[in-house]
N, C-alpha and C positions, 0 to 999 in steps of 0.2 A: 687358218686351217689347223686342226688338231693333230698333234703328233702322237703316235702310239709309243708306248714305253719300250725302250730297248733294254732287255734283261741280259744278264750274263748267261752263258750256255747252261751251267748247272741249274740255275733258277728256272730257265725256260723248260728244261726237261722235267723238273719237279712240278711245274704248273701243268705240263702236258700229262704227266702221270696222274696228278690229282684230278684233272678233268676227265681222263679216261675212266678212272675208278668211279667217279660220280655218274658218268654215263652208263657204266656197267650196272650200277645199283638201280638206277631208274629203269633201264631196259629190262632187268631181271624182274622187277616189280610189275612192269607192264606186261611181260610175258606171263606171269602168274595170273594176272587179272584176265587177260584174254583167254588163257587156257581154262580158267574157271568159268568164263562165259560160254565156252563151247563144250564144257563137260556134259555128258548125256543125261545126268541126273542132278538134283540139287546138291551142290558141294557143301559139305559141312566143314567149315574151316578148322574148328577145334576137335572134330570127331574123326577126320580122315587125315592120312599122311599126304604131304605135298607130292610125293612120288606117285600117288594115284593118278595125278594129272597126266603123267607121262606113260602110264601103263597102256597095254593094248586093249584092255576092257575094264569097265568100271567095276565097283564093288558088287553090283547086282548082276554082272555078266553082260551088260550092254556094250556094243562096240564103241571104242573111244579113239577112233582114228584121227579126227580133227584136232582134238586136244593133244594127243600124242605128238602129232607133227608140229604143232605150235611149240611144245616144250622142247622137242629135239632141235628145231631150228633156233629157238631163242637161246638154249644152252650152248649150242655150237658157236653162235656168234659171241656170246659172253666168254666162252673158252678161248676163242681166237683172240679176243681183246685182252684177256689176261695173259695170254702167251706174248702178245706184243708188249705188255707191261714188263714181263720178265726179260724180254730181249732188251728193252730200254735200260733196265737195271744192269744187265750184264755188259752192255756196250759202254755205259758211262760209269766207270769205276770210281769217279771222284765223288759220287753221291754217298751220303752217310749210310752205313750198313747195307751197301749194295748187294753183297753176297747173300745175306739173310733174307732180304726182301725179294731178291731174284729167285731164290730157292722156294720161298713161300708162295710166290706167284706161280711157279712151275707146278708145285703141289696142288694149288687151287685149280690150275688148268686141268690137271689129271683128274681131280675130283669132279669137276664140272662135266668133263667129257664122259667119265664113267657113269655119272648120274643121268646123262642124256640117253643112255642105252635103254630102250624099252624092255620090259619084262612081261 
C-alpha cells in the first residue's frame, strides 16, 4: 500500500495556497471562454475590452444578460477564493512575507469584486 507524504504544516499550507491559485487561474480562464461563447455578437479579443463581457449590453446595444451573469458568478467565486488565500496568509504567520502576500491577496479580492459589478 502506498503511503501519502506527510508534510510539515507550513509546507502543507504553501501547497494548499499554490493549488488554490492554480485553480483560480484555470477557473478565470474558463469563465472568460464561457462568457465569450455566450456574448451576443462575435467577440473581438484584441478589439474589445474584457469588461465588455460583464456589461449589461454589448457594444452594439444588444442585451448581454447571460454573459454578464457568467462573469459576475465567475468573478465572485474567484474573489471568495482569493479571500480564502488572504485568510490563510494571515492565519499562518510563519510563512515567508505573510503580511505582504496577505495584503496583496486582499487587494486582489477587492479588485475582482469591483470588476464583477456590471455597468
